[in-house]
N, CA, C and O of each residue as an XYZ file, in Angstrom:
388
protein
N     -21.352     10.053      4.475
C     -20.070      9.423      4.692
C     -19.888      8.267      3.688
O     -20.794      7.465      3.460
N     -18.718      8.218      3.119
C     -18.381      7.172      2.156
C     -17.415      6.197      2.844
O     -16.454      6.609      3.493
N     -17.691      4.908      2.688
C     -16.893      3.881      3.363
C     -15.836      3.314      2.420
O     -16.091      3.052      1.244
N     -14.636      3.134      2.983
C     -13.515      2.560      2.239
C     -12.831      1.490      3.077
O     -12.939      1.464      4.302
N     -12.130      0.617      2.385
C     -11.285     -0.384      3.043
C      -9.896     -0.274      2.433
O      -9.743     -0.250      1.212
N      -8.897     -0.207      3.285
C      -7.498     -0.153      2.851
C      -6.795     -1.394      3.382
O      -6.846     -1.684      4.578
N      -6.141     -2.123      2.489
C      -5.347     -3.292      2.879
C      -3.903     -2.990      2.534
O      -3.585     -2.605      1.409
N      -3.028     -3.168      3.520
C      -1.597     -2.985      3.272
C      -0.848     -4.261      3.640
O      -1.265     -5.020      4.515
N       0.261     -4.472      2.953
C       1.159     -5.585      3.272
C       2.497     -4.967      3.660
O       3.086     -4.189      2.909
N       2.960     -5.334      4.851
C       4.190     -4.793      5.418
C       5.296     -5.845      5.307
O       5.044     -7.044      5.427
N       6.502     -5.382      5.081
C       7.671     -6.270      4.935
C       7.752     -7.288      6.075
O       7.538     -6.931      7.234
N       8.056     -8.546      5.762
C       8.095     -9.588      6.791
C       9.367     -9.593      7.635
O       9.407    -10.244      8.679
N      10.403     -8.880      7.203
C      11.672     -8.921      7.920
C      11.795     -7.849      9.006
O      12.885     -7.634      9.537
N      10.699     -7.180      9.338
C      10.729     -6.147     10.382
C      10.488     -6.769     11.752
O       9.867     -7.825     11.870
N      10.989     -6.098     12.780
C      10.726     -6.548     14.157
C       9.287     -6.204     14.523
O       8.642     -5.416     13.830
N       8.781     -6.789     15.607
C       7.420     -6.499     16.059
C       7.238     -5.011     16.348
O       6.185     -4.441     16.063
N       8.260     -4.396     16.909
C       8.198     -2.973     17.230
C       8.070     -2.129     15.954
O       7.298     -1.171     15.913
N       8.822     -2.487     14.929
C       8.770     -1.754     13.659
C       7.427     -1.954     12.955
O       6.891     -1.021     12.357
N       6.885     -3.177     13.029
C       5.578     -3.460     12.424
C       4.492     -2.639     13.127
O       3.620     -2.067     12.474
N       4.549     -2.587     14.452
C       3.583     -1.784     15.214
C       3.712     -0.308     14.880
O       2.713      0.410     14.829
N       4.923      0.143     14.656
C       5.159      1.542     14.298
C       4.523      1.874     12.946
O       3.905      2.927     12.792
N       4.675      0.979     11.969
C       4.061      1.180     10.659
C       2.535      1.227     10.806
O       1.876      2.072     10.200
N       1.981      0.323     11.608
C       0.538      0.286     11.852
C       0.059      1.595     12.489
O      -0.927      2.180     12.040
N       0.747      2.046     13.518
C       0.364      3.284     14.209
C       0.473      4.495     13.286
O      -0.398      5.365     13.296
N       1.533      4.553     12.495
C       1.708      5.661     11.555
C       0.599      5.676     10.493
O       0.098      6.736     10.120
N       0.225      4.482     10.014
C      -0.842      4.396      9.014
C      -2.161      4.848      9.606
O      -2.912      5.579      8.960
N      -2.455      4.424     10.825
C      -3.690      4.849     11.484
C      -3.712      6.358     11.706
O      -4.742      7.004     11.509
N      -2.582      6.915     12.113
C      -2.498      8.370     12.307
C      -2.751      9.111     11.000
O      -3.422     10.143     10.994
N      -2.223      8.596      9.899
C      -2.410      9.232      8.587
C      -3.882      9.187      8.179
O      -4.425     10.178      7.691
N      -4.521      8.040      8.380
C      -5.938      7.915      8.027
C      -6.789      8.851      8.880
O      -7.713      9.490      8.377
N      -6.474      8.930     10.173
C      -7.264      9.755     11.097
C      -7.212     11.247     10.763
O      -8.074     12.005     11.210
N      -6.228     11.676      9.995
C      -6.172     13.076      9.577
C      -7.340     13.436      8.658
O      -7.749     14.596      8.599
N      -7.877     12.444      7.939
C      -8.897     12.699      6.928
C     -10.194     11.930      7.142
O     -11.214     12.266      6.540
N     -10.173     10.914      7.981
C     -11.323     10.019      8.083
C     -11.467      9.459      9.495
O     -10.611      9.650     10.359
N     -12.580      8.762      9.693
C     -12.842      8.080     10.958
C     -12.647      6.584     10.737
O     -13.309      5.989      9.886
N     -11.744      5.977     11.498
C     -11.491      4.542     11.372
C     -12.599      3.784     12.107
O     -12.841      4.017     13.291
N     -13.261      2.883     11.399
C     -14.315      2.081     12.019
C     -13.805      0.696     12.424
O     -14.363      0.063     13.320
N     -12.746      0.230     11.762
C     -12.162     -1.073     12.102
C     -10.708     -1.096     11.684
O     -10.355     -0.654     10.591
N      -9.875     -1.614     12.560
C      -8.460     -1.793     12.257
C      -8.075     -3.198     12.704
O      -8.288     -3.569     13.858
N      -7.511     -3.972     11.791
C      -7.225     -5.359     12.106
C      -5.876     -5.786     11.524
O      -5.563     -5.511     10.366
N      -5.094     -6.462     12.354
C      -3.856     -7.091     11.891
C      -4.168     -8.561     11.657
O      -4.479     -9.292     12.597
N      -4.086     -8.988     10.416
C      -4.380    -10.381     10.091
C      -3.186    -11.268     10.420
O      -3.345    -12.467     10.651
N      -2.003    -10.689     10.442
C      -0.807    -11.435     10.791
C       0.098    -11.663      9.596
O      -0.110    -11.107      8.517
N       1.100    -12.486      9.812
C       2.080    -12.788      8.766
C       1.540    -13.932      7.908
O       1.276    -15.026      8.406
N       1.382    -13.663      6.617
C       0.812    -14.648      5.700
C       1.705    -14.809      4.477
O       2.425    -13.892      4.082
N       1.638    -15.987      3.897
C       2.347    -16.242      2.648
C       1.544    -15.616      1.512
O       0.319    -15.731      1.468
N       2.242    -14.956      0.597
C       1.579    -14.303     -0.531
C       1.478    -15.259     -1.714
O       2.237    -16.223     -1.809
N       0.555    -14.993     -2.597
C       0.348    -15.839     -3.774
C       1.526    -15.743     -4.737
O       1.839    -16.701     -5.445
N       2.173    -14.588     -4.757
C       3.336    -14.399     -5.622
C       4.319    -13.453     -4.938
O       3.957    -12.709     -4.027
N       5.544    -13.497     -5.387
C       6.617    -12.699     -4.788
C       6.447    -11.218     -5.141
O       6.189    -10.863     -6.291
N       6.599    -10.363     -4.118
C       6.530     -8.913     -4.308
C       7.797     -8.314     -3.715
O       8.083     -8.502     -2.532
N       8.549     -7.600     -4.526
C       9.804     -6.970     -4.090
C      10.712     -7.961     -3.361
O      11.320     -7.635     -2.342
N      10.791     -9.176     -3.904
C      11.630    -10.261     -3.396
C      11.162    -10.831     -2.050
O      11.925    -11.532     -1.385
N       9.927    -10.541     -1.641
C       9.355    -11.098     -0.410
C       8.257    -12.092     -0.783
O       7.456    -11.840     -1.683
N       8.232    -13.229     -0.075
C       7.224    -14.251     -0.322
C       6.118    -14.249      0.722
O       5.128    -14.967      0.581
N       6.281    -13.438      1.781
C       5.261    -13.308      2.814
C       5.265    -11.882      3.347
O       6.176    -11.105      3.060
N       4.245    -11.546      4.120
C       4.166    -10.195      4.659
C       3.107    -10.109      5.741
O       2.273    -11.002      5.888
N       3.152     -9.024      6.495
C       2.151     -8.750      7.526
C       0.991     -8.001      6.874
O       1.185     -6.962      6.242
N      -0.206     -8.536      7.035
C      -1.397     -7.947      6.427
C      -2.159     -7.113      7.462
O      -2.383     -7.554      8.589
N      -2.549     -5.907      7.059
C      -3.366     -5.025      7.888
C      -4.572     -4.572      7.070
O      -4.457     -4.283      5.879
N      -5.730     -4.515      7.728
C      -6.964     -4.063      7.084
C      -7.532     -2.908      7.899
O      -7.680     -3.003      9.117
N      -7.850     -1.811      7.205
C      -8.434     -0.632      7.844
C      -9.748     -0.296      7.142
O      -9.771     -0.084      5.930
N     -10.830     -0.248      7.895
C     -12.099      0.254      7.363
C     -12.266      1.659      7.896
O     -12.074      1.900      9.088
N     -12.625      2.595      7.018
C     -12.796      3.976      7.461
C     -13.875      4.686      6.666
O     -14.232      4.278      5.561
N     -14.387      5.763      7.258
C     -15.441      6.570      6.638
C     -14.922      7.974      6.396
O     -14.270      8.568      7.254
N     -15.222      8.499      5.205
C     -14.754      9.825      4.813
C     -15.961     10.681      4.445
O     -16.903     10.193      3.819
N     -15.936     11.939      4.827
C     -16.980     12.860      4.394
C     -16.862     13.057      2.881
O     -15.761     13.046      2.331
N     -17.995     13.236      2.221
C     -18.007     13.314      0.758
C     -17.097     14.401      0.199
O     -16.464     14.202     -0.838
N     -17.022     15.545      0.870
C     -16.211     16.644      0.339
C     -14.713     16.448      0.574
O     -13.913     17.219      0.045
N     -14.312     15.444      1.349
C     -12.892     15.191      1.629
C     -12.390     13.888      1.007
O     -11.252     13.483      1.247
N     -13.227     13.238      0.216
C     -12.889     11.918     -0.319
C     -11.618     11.921     -1.156
O     -10.715     11.123     -0.905
N     -11.534     12.790     -2.128
C     -10.380     12.820     -3.035
C      -9.077     13.043     -2.278
O      -8.091     12.346     -2.514
N      -9.073     14.007     -1.374
C      -7.866     14.318     -0.604
C      -7.485     13.157      0.315
O      -6.307     12.819      0.430
N      -8.471     12.547      0.967
C      -8.204     11.451      1.898
C      -7.571     10.261      1.194
O      -6.574      9.714      1.664
N      -8.148      9.862      0.069
C      -7.635      8.690     -0.641
C      -6.268      8.981     -1.255
O      -5.358      8.158     -1.154
N      -6.116     10.130     -1.881
C      -4.829     10.432     -2.518
C      -3.703     10.554     -1.490
O      -2.582     10.116     -1.750
N      -3.987     11.138     -0.336
C      -2.950     11.295      0.681
C      -2.585      9.974      1.359
O      -1.409      9.728      1.628
N      -3.572      9.122      1.638
C      -3.239      7.832      2.258
C      -2.477      6.941      1.269
O      -1.547      6.236      1.659
N      -2.869      6.972     -0.003
C      -2.146      6.179     -1.001
C      -0.746      6.731     -1.253
O       0.194      5.968     -1.473
N      -0.608      8.045     -1.222
C       0.723      8.649     -1.369
C       1.623      8.194     -0.223
O       2.787      7.856     -0.439
N       1.084      8.186      0.989
C       1.855      7.735      2.147
C       2.297      6.276      1.980
O       3.429      5.923      2.311
N       1.400      5.440      1.469
C       1.747      4.029      1.245
C       2.861      3.890      0.210
O       3.735      3.034      0.349
N       2.833      4.724     -0.820
C       3.861      4.657     -1.871
C       5.239      5.076     -1.366
O       6.244      4.491     -1.768
N       5.299      6.076     -0.494
C       6.598      6.591     -0.060
C       7.158      5.865      1.167
O       8.312      6.082      1.537
N       6.359      5.014      1.795
C       6.825      4.259      2.957
C       7.466      2.962      2.478
O       6.789      2.094      1.928
N       8.753      2.836      2.686
C       9.498      1.670      2.200
C       9.051      0.361      2.846
O       9.185     -0.701      2.238
N       8.522      0.422      4.064
C       8.123     -0.793      4.777
C       6.801     -1.375      4.272
O       6.487     -2.528      4.564
N       6.029     -0.597      3.522
C       4.783     -1.086      2.925
C       5.114     -1.550      1.510
O       5.518     -0.751      0.665
N       4.938     -2.860      1.258
C       5.328     -3.401     -0.043
C       4.165     -3.464     -1.028
O       4.393     -3.557     -2.234
N       2.922     -3.416     -0.542
C       1.759     -3.448     -1.429
C       0.556     -2.876     -0.671
O       0.471     -2.997      0.551
N      -0.372     -2.251     -1.405
C      -1.582     -1.735     -0.794
C      -2.697     -1.662     -1.830
O      -2.454     -1.645     -3.037
N      -3.921     -1.618     -1.324
C      -5.088     -1.423     -2.199
C      -6.175     -0.733     -1.379
O      -6.398     -1.056     -0.213
N      -6.848      0.230     -2.023
C      -7.977      0.928     -1.401
C      -9.226      0.555     -2.180
O      -9.254      0.637     -3.408
N     -10.262      0.144     -1.453
C     -11.500     -0.308     -2.081
C     -12.666      0.487     -1.510
O     -12.794      0.640     -0.295
N     -13.518      0.992     -2.404
C     -14.734      1.679     -1.970
C     -15.787      0.627     -1.666
O     -16.063     -0.239     -2.496
N     -16.375      0.700     -0.475
C     -17.400     -0.270     -0.071
C     -18.781      0.250     -0.424
O     -19.007      1.459     -0.465
N     -19.698     -0.664     -0.677
C     -21.085     -0.272     -1.000
C     -21.864      0.064      0.244
O     -23.041      0.413      0.159
């Protein structure tokens, strides 16, 4: 199993219900390919620089494990989902040691 961490920043102008929906949808997408070991909402934070005209955002961190033969598909599909979801303004996937 290969461990990854995904951090997403969600638009700050969404309601709590919409933010929870984005979180649940992201977890569902990850669970299609991997096992989530940790999911954490860090909360609404000010960003170091403006992204898509937003100065703050809701930060979410997901740690997950992927089987070696599914790694490429898992990462490409979760990142594709982040790109096409308008409510996610920034994301990064990091391979953990």
